[in-house]
C-alpha positions as CSV (number, residue, x, y, z in Angstrom):
1,X,31.0,-113.7,9.9
2,X,31.4,-113.4,13.6
3,X,28.6,-114.4,16.0
4,X,27.8,-110.9,17.1
5,X,27.5,-109.7,13.6
6,X,25.2,-112.6,12.8
7,X,23.1,-111.8,15.8
8,X,22.7,-108.2,14.8
9,X,21.8,-109.2,11.2
10,X,19.3,-111.7,12.6
11,X,17.8,-109.1,14.9
12,X,17.4,-106.6,12.1
13,X,15.6,-109.2,10.0
14,X,13.5,-110.2,12.9
15,X,12.5,-106.6,13.5
16,X,11.5,-106.1,9.9
17,X,9.5,-109.3,9.9
18,X,7.6,-108.3,13.1
19,X,7.0,-104.8,11.6
20,X,5.5,-106.3,8.4
21,X,3.4,-108.7,10.4
22,X,2.0,-105.9,12.5
23,X,0.6,-104.2,9.4
24,X,-0.9,-107.4,8.0
25,X,-2.6,-108.5,11.2
26,X,-6.1,-107.0,11.6
27,X,-5.9,-106.6,15.4
28,X,-2.5,-104.9,15.3
29,X,-3.5,-102.8,12.3
30,X,-6.5,-101.6,14.2
31,X,-4.3,-100.5,17.1
32,X,-2.0,-98.7,14.7
33,X,-4.9,-96.5,13.6
34,X,-6.9,-96.3,16.9
35,X,-4.6,-94.0,18.9
36,X,-3.8,-91.6,16.0
37,X,-7.5,-91.3,15.1
38,X,-8.4,-90.5,18.7
39,X,-5.6,-87.8,18.9
40,X,-6.7,-86.2,15.5
41,X,-10.2,-86.1,16.9
42,X,-9.0,-84.4,20.1
43,X,-7.1,-81.8,18.0
44,X,-10.1,-81.1,15.9
45,X,-12.0,-80.0,19.0
46,X,-9.0,-78.0,20.3
47,X,-8.2,-76.3,17.1
48,X,-10.1,-73.0,17.9
49,X,-9.7,-73.1,21.7
50,X,-7.4,-70.2,22.9
51,X,-4.9,-70.4,25.7
52,X,-5.7,-67.6,27.9
53,X,-5.1,-64.1,26.5
54,X,-2.0,-65.2,24.5
55,X,-3.8,-65.6,21.2
56,X,-2.4,-69.0,20.6
57,X,-4.7,-72.0,20.0
58,X,-4.4,-75.2,22.1
59,X,-4.7,-77.3,19.0
60,X,-1.4,-75.9,17.6
61,X,0.3,-76.1,21.0
62,X,-0.9,-79.7,21.5
63,X,0.0,-81.2,18.1
64,X,3.8,-81.4,18.5
65,X,3.4,-82.3,22.2
66,X,1.3,-85.4,21.2
67,X,4.1,-86.4,18.8
68,X,6.5,-86.3,21.8
69,X,4.1,-88.2,24.0
70,X,3.7,-91.0,21.5
71,X,7.5,-91.3,21.1
72,X,7.8,-91.6,24.9
73,X,4.9,-94.2,25.0
74,X,7.1,-96.5,22.9
75,X,8.8,-97.6,26.1
76,X,5.4,-99.0,27.2
77,X,5.1,-100.8,23.9
78,X,8.5,-102.5,24.1
79,X,7.9,-103.3,27.8
80,X,4.6,-105.0,27.0
81,X,6.1,-107.0,24.1
82,X,9.1,-108.1,26.2
83,X,6.9,-109.2,29.1
84,X,4.6,-111.2,26.7
85,X,7.6,-112.9,25.1
86,X,9.0,-113.8,28.5
87,X,5.6,-115.3,29.4
88,X,5.3,-117.5,26.3
89,X,8.9,-118.7,26.1
90,X,10.1,-116.6,23.2
91,X,12.7,-115.0,25.4
92,X,13.9,-118.4,26.5
93,X,14.5,-119.5,22.9
94,X,16.4,-116.3,22.2
95,X,18.6,-117.0,25.2
96,X,19.5,-120.5,23.9
97,X,21.1,-119.1,20.7
98,X,24.6,-117.5,20.6
99,X,24.3,-113.8,21.3
100,X,20.5,-114.3,21.0
101,X,19.6,-111.5,23.5
102,X,21.5,-109.0,21.4
103,X,19.6,-110.0,18.3
104,X,16.3,-110.1,20.2
105,X,16.7,-106.6,21.7
106,X,17.7,-105.2,18.3
107,X,14.7,-106.8,16.7
108,X,12.4,-105.3,19.2
109,X,13.9,-101.8,18.8
110,X,13.6,-102.1,15.0
111,X,9.9,-103.2,15.1
112,X,8.8,-100.8,17.8
113,X,10.6,-97.8,16.2
114,X,9.2,-98.6,12.8
115,X,5.7,-99.0,14.1
116,X,6.0,-95.7,16.0
117,X,7.2,-93.8,13.0
118,X,4.3,-95.2,11.0
119,X,1.9,-94.2,13.8
120,X,3.3,-90.7,13.9
121,X,2.8,-90.3,10.2
122,X,-0.8,-91.6,10.4
123,X,-1.4,-88.9,13.0
124,X,0.7,-86.0,11.6
125,X,-0.5,-86.0,8.0
126,X,-4.2,-85.4,8.6
127,X,-3.4,-83.2,11.6
128,X,-1.5,-80.8,9.4
129,X,-4.7,-80.2,7.4
130,X,-6.7,-79.5,10.6
131,X,-4.2,-77.3,12.5
132,X,-3.0,-74.0,11.0
133,X,-0.1,-71.7,12.1
134,X,2.6,-74.4,12.2
135,X,6.1,-73.7,11.1
136,X,6.4,-76.6,8.7
137,X,7.9,-74.7,5.8
138,X,11.4,-74.5,7.2
139,X,13.9,-77.4,6.7
140,X,15.3,-76.6,10.1
141,X,12.0,-77.5,11.7
142,X,12.1,-81.0,10.2
143,X,15.8,-81.5,11.1
144,X,15.0,-80.5,14.7
145,X,12.0,-82.9,14.7
146,X,14.3,-85.7,13.5
147,X,17.0,-85.3,16.1
148,X,14.6,-84.9,18.9
149,X,12.7,-88.0,17.8
150,X,15.8,-90.2,17.3
151,X,17.3,-89.1,20.6
152,X,14.0,-89.6,22.3
153,X,13.7,-93.1,21.1
154,X,17.3,-93.9,22.3
155,X,16.3,-92.4,25.7
156,X,13.1,-94.3,26.1
157,X,13.3,-97.7,24.4
158,X,16.1,-99.1,26.7
159,X,14.2,-97.9,29.8
160,X,11.2,-99.7,28.4
161,X,13.2,-102.9,28.0
162,X,14.3,-102.5,31.7
163,X,10.7,-102.1,32.8
164,X,9.7,-105.1,30.8
165,X,12.3,-107.2,32.6
166,X,10.9,-106.2,35.9
167,X,7.3,-107.3,35.3
168,X,6.7,-111.0,35.1
169,X,3.3,-111.1,33.5
170,X,1.3,-109.0,31.0
171,X,-1.4,-108.5,33.6
172,X,1.0,-106.5,35.8
173,X,1.7,-104.0,33.0
174,X,-1.1,-101.7,34.4
175,X,1.4,-100.9,37.2
176,X,3.6,-99.3,34.5
177,X,0.9,-97.7,32.3
178,X,-0.9,-95.8,35.0
179,X,2.1,-93.9,36.4
180,X,3.2,-93.0,32.8
181,X,-0.3,-91.6,32.1
182,X,0.1,-89.5,35.3
183,X,3.4,-88.1,34.1
184,X,1.8,-87.3,30.7
185,X,-0.9,-85.4,32.5
186,X,1.6,-83.0,34.1
187,X,4.1,-82.8,31.1
188,X,2.4,-80.0,29.2
189,X,1.0,-82.3,26.4
190,X,-2.6,-81.0,26.2
191,X,-2.1,-77.7,28.1
192,X,1.1,-75.6,28.6
193,X,3.1,-76.6,31.6
194,X,3.4,-73.0,32.8
195,X,-0.3,-73.1,33.8
196,X,0.6,-75.8,36.5
197,X,2.1,-75.2,40.0
198,X,5.8,-74.7,40.0
199,X,6.5,-77.9,42.1
200,X,4.5,-79.9,39.5
201,X,6.7,-78.4,36.7
202,X,9.8,-79.6,38.5
203,X,8.5,-83.1,38.7
204,X,7.6,-83.1,35.0
205,X,11.0,-81.9,34.0
206,X,12.7,-84.9,35.5
207,X,11.1,-87.2,32.9
208,X,11.8,-87.5,29.1
209,X,8.1,-87.0,28.2
210,X,8.2,-83.3,28.9
211,X,11.4,-82.8,27.0
212,X,10.2,-84.7,24.0
213,X,7.1,-82.5,23.9
214,X,9.2,-79.4,24.2
215,X,11.6,-80.4,21.5
216,X,8.7,-81.2,19.1
217,X,7.1,-77.9,19.9
218,X,10.4,-76.0,19.2
219,X,10.5,-77.8,15.8
220,X,6.9,-77.2,14.6
221,X,5.6,-74.0,16.3
222,X,6.4,-70.4,15.3
223,X,9.0,-68.6,17.4
224,X,6.4,-66.4,19.0
225,X,4.8,-69.3,20.9
226,X,7.9,-69.7,23.0
227,X,6.3,-67.2,25.4
228,X,4.1,-70.0,26.9
229,X,7.2,-72.1,27.8
230,X,9.2,-72.0,31.0
231,X,11.7,-69.2,30.8
232,X,10.4,-68.1,27.4
233,X,12.9,-70.4,25.8
234,X,12.9,-73.7,23.8
235,X,15.9,-74.8,25.9
236,X,17.5,-77.0,23.2
237,X,20.7,-77.6,25.2
238,X,18.7,-78.7,28.2
239,X,16.6,-81.0,26.0
240,X,19.7,-82.5,24.5
241,X,21.2,-82.9,28.0
242,X,18.2,-84.5,29.7
243,X,17.4,-86.9,26.9
244,X,21.1,-87.8,26.6
245,X,21.3,-88.6,30.3
246,X,18.2,-90.9,30.0
247,X,19.8,-92.5,26.9
248,X,23.1,-93.2,28.7
249,X,21.4,-94.6,31.8
250,X,19.1,-96.8,29.7
251,X,21.9,-98.1,27.5
252,X,24.1,-98.9,30.5
253,X,21.3,-100.5,32.6
254,X,19.3,-102.4,29.9
255,X,22.0,-105.0,29.0
256,X,22.8,-105.7,32.6
257,X,19.1,-106.2,33.6
258,X,18.3,-108.3,30.5
259,X,21.3,-110.6,31.1
260,X,20.2,-111.2,34.7
261,X,16.7,-111.8,33.7
262,X,17.7,-114.2,31.0
263,X,19.8,-116.2,33.5
264,X,16.7,-116.7,35.6
265,X,14.6,-118.0,32.6
266,X,14.2,-121.8,32.3
267,X,11.7,-124.2,30.8
268,X,10.2,-124.9,34.2
269,X,9.6,-121.2,34.9
270,X,7.8,-120.8,31.5
271,X,5.7,-123.9,32.2
272,X,4.8,-122.5,35.7
273,X,3.6,-119.2,34.2
274,X,1.6,-121.0,31.5
275,X,-0.1,-123.1,34.3
276,X,-1.0,-119.9,36.1
277,X,-2.6,-118.5,33.0
278,X,-4.6,-121.6,32.4
279,X,-5.8,-121.6,36.0
280,X,-7.0,-118.0,35.6
281,X,-8.9,-119.0,32.4
């Protein structure tokens, strides 16, 4: 077996092991349930709130948007994990093995993607019992949900890896989380984007979070709800195009950035970061 194939096989196994550990560790298991429970609670209070004079309920409009938001937030998760592994020397050990960075990156993608799908299921199953009026009886709805989710992950996870390469410590991750929360706020997740000023709408459409939410809404909402969207259209071609552009940029940029970052890693740099952490403690 050639080294690359061995690295991919090792990365796949590593990802499955990390995923299993995340559901057997009490702290990580709590985090898997915390966010879905908070979102289900939010939907419960929005379920009977109408959006203007349209007759549509905010709970139904927000449910698929939250699915898209969580998919986009996976880039924060992979960024945080990569930064932590860089800080404790895990990344340095991966660098020392043949094609280790390839296996490492694949392992992270497998574990983060698997955890995300589990989180979405934890959120979606109870939410379907709370929110009525969803178009979940059509096979095409679930197929659309699947391709938007898969393309969304490809569009966001490599970008998350790039961002994780930029930050040198877990403490600096707040510099990433806050701007992403700001983008979420203007991306039509909890309130239709058409209610926002036009210049804000243009900013939101430059990021994948809006398009993930739009794609999810097109999959799960009745056709009549398209009237609250920009141009009264689900814009599937635009969704495909924007997410594909983000995916291509991320897949081209991530390996370059990761290789450069790995070349800068050494035992002395890991030791220096540990000493800084100990000094703060």
